[in-house]
C-alpha positions as CSV (number, residue, x, y, z in Angstrom):
1,M,58.6,109.3,128.4
2,A,57.7,108.1,124.9
3,E,57.4,111.7,123.7
4,E,60.7,112.6,125.2
5,A,62.4,109.6,123.6
6,A,60.9,110.6,120.2
7,R,62.3,114.1,120.5
8,D,65.8,112.7,121.5
9,W,65.7,110.1,118.8
10,P,63.5,111.1,115.8
11,V,64.0,107.7,114.3
12,A,63.4,104.6,116.5
13,W,66.0,102.0,117.2
14,Q,66.4,99.5,114.4
15,P,68.3,96.2,114.3
16,V,71.3,96.4,112.0
17,W,71.9,92.6,111.8
18,G,73.3,90.2,109.3
19,E,71.4,87.4,107.7
20,S,73.5,84.4,108.7
21,A,72.3,82.8,112.0
22,S,73.7,79.3,111.5
23,L,75.6,77.3,114.1
24,G,78.8,78.1,112.3
25,S,78.1,81.8,112.5
26,Y,77.5,81.5,116.2
27,F,80.8,79.8,116.9
28,G,82.6,82.1,114.4
29,S,81.2,85.1,116.3
30,F,82.2,83.6,119.7
31,A,85.7,83.0,118.5
32,A,86.1,86.5,117.0
33,R,84.8,88.2,120.1
34,A,87.0,86.1,122.4
35,A,90.0,86.9,120.3
36,L,89.2,90.6,120.5
37,A,88.6,90.5,124.2
38,G,92.0,89.0,124.6
39,A,93.7,91.4,122.2
40,I,92.4,94.6,123.9
41,R,94.0,93.6,127.2
42,L,97.5,93.0,125.8
43,P,100.2,95.6,126.5
44,E,101.1,97.7,123.6
45,W,104.3,95.9,122.6
46,A,102.5,92.5,122.7
47,L,99.6,93.8,120.7
48,A,102.0,95.2,118.0
49,L,103.7,91.8,117.8
50,L,100.3,90.0,117.5
51,L,99.0,92.3,114.7
52,R,102.2,92.0,112.7
53,G,102.0,88.3,113.0
54,L,98.4,88.2,111.8
55,V,99.3,90.4,108.9
56,G,102.2,88.1,108.0
57,V,99.8,85.2,107.8
58,A,96.9,87.1,106.1
59,R,98.9,88.7,103.2
60,P,100.1,85.5,101.4
61,L,96.6,84.0,101.8
62,D,94.8,86.9,100.2
63,L,96.7,87.8,97.1
64,R,93.6,89.4,95.5
65,R,93.7,92.2,98.1
66,E,97.4,92.6,97.6
67,R,96.9,93.1,93.9
68,A,94.0,95.5,94.5
69,A,96.1,97.5,96.9
70,H,99.0,97.8,94.5
71,E,96.6,99.0,91.7
72,F,94.9,101.5,94.1
73,L,98.3,102.9,95.3
74,R,99.7,103.3,91.8
75,Q,96.5,105.1,90.8
76,A,96.6,107.5,93.8
77,L,100.3,108.1,94.3
78,G,101.8,107.2,91.0
79,E,104.6,104.6,90.3
80,L,106.2,103.6,93.6
81,P,109.3,101.5,94.3
82,P,108.4,97.9,95.2
83,K,109.5,98.4,98.8
84,E,107.2,101.4,99.2
85,L,104.3,99.5,97.7
86,A,104.9,96.7,100.2
87,R,105.3,99.0,103.1
88,L,102.0,100.9,102.4
89,T,100.1,97.6,101.8
90,R,101.4,96.1,105.0
91,A,100.5,99.4,106.8
92,A,96.9,99.1,105.4
93,W,96.5,95.6,106.7
94,L,97.8,96.7,110.2
95,Q,95.5,99.7,110.2
96,L,92.5,97.6,109.4
97,L,93.2,95.2,112.3
98,R,94.2,98.0,114.7
99,V,91.0,100.0,114.3
100,S,88.8,97.3,115.8
101,V,91.2,96.6,118.6
102,E,92.1,100.2,119.4
103,T,88.5,101.3,119.5
104,E,87.5,98.7,122.0
105,R,90.6,99.4,124.1
106,L,89.7,103.1,124.1
107,F,86.3,102.4,125.7
108,L,87.6,99.7,128.0
109,R,90.4,101.9,129.5
110,V,89.1,105.5,129.2
111,P,86.1,106.5,131.3
112,P,83.6,108.8,129.5
113,E,84.5,111.9,131.5
114,R,88.1,111.6,130.2
115,L,87.4,110.7,126.6
116,A,87.8,114.2,125.2
117,Q,91.3,114.3,126.6
118,H,92.2,111.6,124.0
119,F,91.1,113.7,121.0
120,E,92.7,116.8,119.5
121,V,89.8,118.3,117.7
122,E,90.2,120.8,114.9
123,I,87.0,122.4,113.7
124,S,87.1,124.9,110.8
125,P,85.0,128.1,111.1
126,A,82.7,126.8,108.4
127,A,82.2,123.5,110.2
128,R,81.6,125.2,113.5
129,A,78.9,127.4,112.0
130,A,77.2,124.4,110.4
131,F,77.2,122.6,113.8
132,A,75.9,125.7,115.6
133,A,73.0,126.2,113.2
134,R,71.3,123.0,114.4
135,R,69.5,122.6,111.0
136,G,70.8,119.0,110.5
137,V,74.2,118.1,109.2
138,L,75.9,115.2,107.2
139,I,79.4,114.2,108.2
140,A,81.3,112.3,105.5
141,S,84.7,110.7,106.1
142,P,87.0,108.1,104.5
143,H,88.5,104.9,105.9
144,L,91.5,106.9,107.1
145,G,93.1,106.6,110.6
146,N,90.3,105.4,113.0
147,W,86.9,106.0,111.6
148,E,85.1,104.3,114.5
149,A,86.4,106.2,117.5
150,P,84.9,109.6,116.7
151,L,81.4,108.3,117.1
152,A,81.9,108.5,120.9
153,L,82.8,112.2,120.7
154,L,79.8,113.5,118.8
155,Q,77.7,114.0,121.9
156,N,80.6,115.9,123.5
157,L,80.5,118.2,120.5
158,G,76.8,118.9,121.0
159,L,75.9,116.8,117.9
160,H,72.8,115.0,119.3
161,P,70.9,113.1,118.1
162,A,73.6,111.5,116.1
163,Y,73.2,108.4,113.8
164,G,75.9,106.4,112.0
165,I,75.3,104.5,108.8
166,A,76.8,101.0,108.6
167,K,76.6,97.9,106.5
168,P,76.3,94.9,108.9
169,P,78.5,91.8,108.6
170,K,76.7,88.8,107.3
171,N,77.2,87.0,110.6
172,R,74.1,87.9,112.6
173,F,75.7,87.3,116.1
174,L,78.7,89.4,115.2
175,S,76.6,92.2,113.8
176,K,74.5,92.3,117.0
177,A,77.6,92.6,119.1
178,L,79.0,95.3,116.8
179,Q,75.9,97.4,116.9
180,A,75.7,97.2,120.7
181,S,79.3,98.3,121.0
182,R,78.8,101.2,118.7
183,E,75.6,102.4,120.4
184,R,77.2,102.3,123.8
185,R,79.0,105.5,122.5
186,G,75.9,107.6,122.5
187,V,74.8,107.2,118.9
188,R,72.4,105.0,117.0
189,I,73.2,102.9,114.0
190,L,71.1,102.6,110.9
191,S,71.6,100.0,108.1
192,R,73.0,101.4,104.9
193,K,70.0,99.7,103.2
194,G,67.0,101.8,104.1
195,A,68.9,104.7,105.7
196,M,67.8,107.2,103.1
197,A,64.1,106.7,104.2
198,A,65.1,107.6,107.8
199,A,67.4,110.5,107.0
200,P,64.8,113.3,106.5
201,A,63.3,112.9,110.0
202,I,66.8,113.0,111.6
203,L,67.9,116.1,109.6
204,K,64.6,117.8,110.2
205,A,65.1,117.4,114.0
206,G,68.5,119.0,113.7
207,G,70.3,115.7,114.0
208,T,73.6,114.5,112.6
209,I,74.2,111.6,110.2
210,A,77.8,110.3,110.0
211,M,78.8,108.2,106.9
212,V,82.1,106.5,105.8
213,I,81.7,106.6,102.0
214,D,84.9,106.1,100.2
215,Q,84.6,102.5,99.3
216,R,83.0,100.8,96.2
217,T,79.2,101.1,96.3
218,S,76.7,98.7,94.8
219,G,73.1,99.5,93.8
220,R,72.4,103.0,92.7
221,A,76.0,104.1,92.5
222,L,77.6,106.8,90.3
223,L,80.7,106.6,88.2
224,V,82.8,109.5,89.4
225,P,86.5,110.1,89.4
226,F,88.4,109.0,92.6
227,F,92.1,109.7,92.4
228,G,91.7,110.3,88.6
229,R,89.9,107.1,87.7
230,L,86.2,106.4,87.5
231,A,84.9,104.5,90.5
232,R,81.5,103.5,91.9
233,C,80.6,106.1,94.4
234,E,77.9,106.7,97.0
235,R,75.3,109.2,96.0
236,A,73.3,109.5,99.2
237,P,75.0,112.6,100.8
238,A,74.8,114.6,97.6
239,V,71.1,113.7,97.2
240,L,70.3,114.7,100.8
241,L,72.1,118.0,100.4
242,K,70.0,118.8,97.5
243,R,66.7,117.5,98.8
244,Q,67.0,118.5,102.5
245,R,69.1,121.6,102.1
246,V,71.6,120.5,104.7
247,P,75.4,120.9,104.7
248,I,78.0,118.1,104.2
249,V,81.0,118.4,106.5
250,L,84.2,116.5,105.5
251,A,86.0,114.9,108.4
252,S,88.9,112.6,109.2
253,C,90.3,111.1,112.4
254,L,94.0,110.3,112.4
255,C,95.8,108.1,114.9
256,G,98.2,110.1,117.0
257,P,101.8,109.2,117.9
258,R,100.6,107.9,121.3
259,P,98.3,104.9,121.7
260,L,94.6,105.7,122.1
261,H,95.1,109.3,121.0
262,F,93.6,110.9,117.9
263,R,93.4,114.0,115.8
264,L,89.8,114.6,114.7
265,T,89.4,117.2,112.0
266,F,86.2,118.8,110.6
267,D,87.4,120.6,107.5
268,E,85.6,121.7,104.3
269,V,81.8,122.3,104.3
270,L,79.6,121.9,101.2
271,E,76.9,124.4,101.9
272,P,73.4,123.8,100.4
273,E,73.3,127.5,99.4
274,T,76.3,126.9,97.1
275,W,75.8,123.3,96.0
276,A,72.0,122.7,95.9
277,R,71.8,123.7,92.2
278,A,74.9,121.5,91.3
279,E,74.5,118.1,89.7
280,V,74.8,115.2,92.1
281,E,78.0,114.0,90.3
282,E,79.6,117.4,90.9
283,I,78.9,117.2,94.6
284,V,80.3,113.6,94.8
285,L,83.4,114.7,92.9
286,R,84.0,117.5,95.4
287,I,83.7,115.1,98.3
288,N,86.1,112.7,96.6
289,Q,88.6,115.5,96.1
290,G,88.5,116.4,99.8
291,F,89.1,112.8,100.7
292,E,92.0,112.6,98.3
293,R,93.8,115.5,99.9
294,A,93.4,113.9,103.4
295,I,94.6,110.5,102.2
296,R,97.6,111.8,100.3
297,A,98.7,113.6,103.4
298,H,98.7,110.4,105.4
299,P,98.8,107.4,103.1
300,E,100.2,105.1,105.8
301,Q,96.9,105.3,107.6
302,Y,94.6,104.5,104.7
303,I,93.0,101.2,103.9
304,W,94.4,100.6,100.4
305,I,93.5,96.9,100.4
306,H,89.9,97.6,99.2
307,D,89.3,96.7,95.5
308,R,88.2,100.3,94.7
309,Y,88.1,100.0,90.9
310,K,86.4,96.7,90.5
311,D,83.9,96.6,87.6
312,T,84.9,100.1,86.4
313,P,86.6,101.1,83.1
314,L,90.4,101.2,83.0
315,V,90.4,104.7,81.6
316,R,90.7,108.2,82.9
317,P,87.6,110.3,82.6
318,A,87.6,112.7,79.7
319,E,84.8,115.3,79.6
320,G,82.0,115.2,82.0
321,V,81.2,112.6,84.6
322,P,79.0,109.8,83.2
323,R,76.1,108.4,85.3
324,L,75.8,104.8,86.2
325,G,72.6,102.9,86.4
326,R,69.5,105.0,86.9
C-alpha cells in the first residue's frame, strides 16, 4: 500500500498551515467558517444582496485597495471614466468574495459524478498534446474568474497526480480548513515556500503542478513588464521549464452566465523545445502577455484590488528586462 501511495503521490502530504495559533485566531477562524457555511446555503438572490452589502461596507474602510485598483486599472486599460473605474473596482471586490462562496457551493450542491457538467472545457491542440504526453506539466493561471474551482476537474481530465501551490493564510485554523477543502477535490496542496524542492519529483512522475502567479511576489522575484509597467513577478514556472524540460500551459476559468457554471480554457503552451534556451525573464514576459490578453477580454472578472506595482519603479521599461535581487 505504501508503494502504491508513493506512485500515486510522488511527494508526500504536507501541512500548508499558517503560523498564528492564538485564541483570537481560533475564534476568527470559527466566525469566518460559520459565515461561509451560512452564505453557501443562501438562495442566489439573497447571496447577491449579502455580497453587495459586504462590498459596500468594505470599500470605504480600505481606501488603500481602492487606490491600488484605480492605479492598476489605468495601467492596464488606459484612462477610464470615473464611473467605469468605480464599476470595475466594485466588480473586483464582488469577484473576490464570490470565489470563496461559489467554490464551496459547487461542492456542496453538485455530486462528483455531475461536476463535469458544470464546466465548458476548451483545450487547444497544443495543450491537449502536452497533457497526453504524460511528461509532467505546469499550469499557470491568473486571478481571473474562479481560480479555485478548476482544481476539482483536473482528475476528470486525466491530470493525476495533481498538486496546487498556495500561500496559506496566517491564521493556522483557517489554513487547515482551507487545505482540507481544497484537497477534497482530488489534488494535494504544497506551500509556496518550499514547493520548488518538491516540483522535480512531481514532474518526473508525469504529474501536474497548478499555480496562480499574477500577483506581486516577494523573495527571489523578477522585475518584468506586466501591462507595460515593471512588476515583481514569480520566476518558478520559467525556471522549472528550463531545468526540468516541461511545458507551461496557460489557463483561465471564467464564471458563466448561470450560477455554478464555468468556462475553463487551456490555451497557449510554452514548449521546452522552444523556450529552454530563452532567458527566464523572456519566459515570464510571455506568460504575462498571455495573462494580459485573457484579462483584457474579461476585465469585470479580474481582481484589480491587488497592489500589483508596490515597490516598483513608476516608469515603463525601456530596453531589456532588468533582473531583481539575485
